[in-house]
C-alpha positions, 0 to 999 in steps of 0.5 A: 957676763954678757947675754949673747942675744942682747946689742952691746948697748942694751946689754950695757944698760942692764949690767949698769943697773945691776951693778948699781942695784949690787951696791945697795941702791934702790930701784927708784935711786937707779932710775933716777941715776940714770934719768940724770945721765940721760939714759933712755930705755931701749923704747926711748922712754926715761926710767922709773922704779917699775921698769927697772925692777922689770928689766933687772927681773927678764935680764936674771931670768936671761942669765939662768936660761942662760946657765941651764941649756942642756943638749939632748941627743934625740935619735929616731928612725923613720920608714917610708912606706906606700904614699905616707911615711911612718915614724917608727 
């Protein structure tokens, strides 16, 4: 599932990390593979275990927020008085 506000290359990297984690690789092993494949972070750095862990944590949080969005309807009425606006 693609996260809407991420560009395709970043989303692809995160999905790859998530898939590698799903099959049982440790964060360090994922970082080593990404570096071996010459995949750089969005800030053009090499990956390490902590960067992989934090990236996946944030990725999961984005998915959680995406699935928890709720739209609430709010009705307000405004009364215009002399020289000011009063909310009723």
